[in-house]
C-alpha positions as CSV (number, residue, x, y, z in Angstrom):
1,X,4.2,13.9,-2.6
2,X,1.0,13.5,-4.5
3,X,-2.4,13.4,-2.8
4,X,-3.6,9.8,-2.7
5,X,-7.3,9.2,-2.1
6,X,-8.4,6.0,-0.3
7,X,-11.8,4.8,1.0
8,X,-10.4,2.0,3.3
9,X,-11.3,3.6,6.6
10,X,-9.9,0.8,8.8
11,X,-6.3,1.5,7.5
12,X,-3.7,3.0,9.9
13,X,-2.9,5.5,7.1
14,X,-6.5,6.6,6.4
15,X,-6.7,10.3,7.0
16,X,-9.2,13.1,6.9
17,X,-11.2,13.5,3.6
18,X,-10.1,10.0,2.5
19,X,-6.5,11.0,2.1
20,X,-3.7,8.4,2.5
21,X,-1.2,9.7,5.0
22,X,1.5,7.0,4.6
23,X,5.1,8.1,3.9
24,X,5.4,5.4,1.3
25,X,2.8,3.7,-0.8
26,X,3.4,0.3,-2.4
27,X,1.0,-0.6,-5.2
28,X,1.3,-4.1,-6.7
29,X,-0.5,-6.1,-9.4
30,X,-3.2,-8.4,-8.3
31,X,-1.4,-11.5,-9.4
32,X,1.1,-10.8,-6.6
33,X,-1.6,-9.8,-4.0
34,X,-0.7,-12.7,-1.6
35,X,3.0,-12.1,-1.8
36,X,4.6,-10.5,1.3
37,X,7.0,-7.7,0.1
38,X,7.6,-6.4,3.6
39,X,10.7,-7.0,5.7
40,X,10.8,-5.6,9.1
41,X,13.8,-3.6,10.3
42,X,13.7,-2.1,13.8
43,X,10.0,-1.6,13.7
44,X,9.9,-0.1,10.2
45,X,8.9,-1.8,7.0
46,X,11.0,-1.7,3.9
47,X,9.3,-2.6,0.6
48,X,10.9,-4.8,-2.1
49,X,10.9,-2.6,-5.1
50,X,13.4,-4.5,-7.2
51,X,10.9,-6.2,-9.5
52,X,8.7,-4.5,-12.1
53,X,5.4,-5.5,-13.6
54,X,2.9,-4.1,-16.0
55,X,-0.9,-3.6,-15.6
56,X,-3.4,-2.9,-18.3
57,X,-5.9,-1.2,-16.0
58,X,-6.3,0.0,-12.4
59,X,-8.6,-3.1,-11.8
60,X,-5.4,-5.2,-12.0
61,X,-3.7,-3.4,-9.1
62,X,-3.8,-3.4,-5.3
63,X,-2.3,-1.5,-2.4
64,X,0.2,-3.3,-0.2
65,X,0.6,-0.3,2.1
66,X,-2.7,-1.1,4.0
67,X,-2.2,-1.8,7.7
68,X,-5.3,-2.4,9.8
69,X,-5.9,0.2,12.6
70,X,-5.3,-1.1,16.1
71,X,-8.5,-1.0,18.2
């Protein structure tokens, strides 16, 4: 798995040295940022990866893997 850097420190998957420690990373285009791609199955989340989109630059993308840390 590649090293994924992330600066969102309040994410459950934020690890030491700003490394993302999620097993799966879902990146989506901003135009779908409000869409919920997750379906819960026995406590685990499965991501809908059936659709495909194109982005011109990284500014048009967002991470759907983010889950806030529990306090």
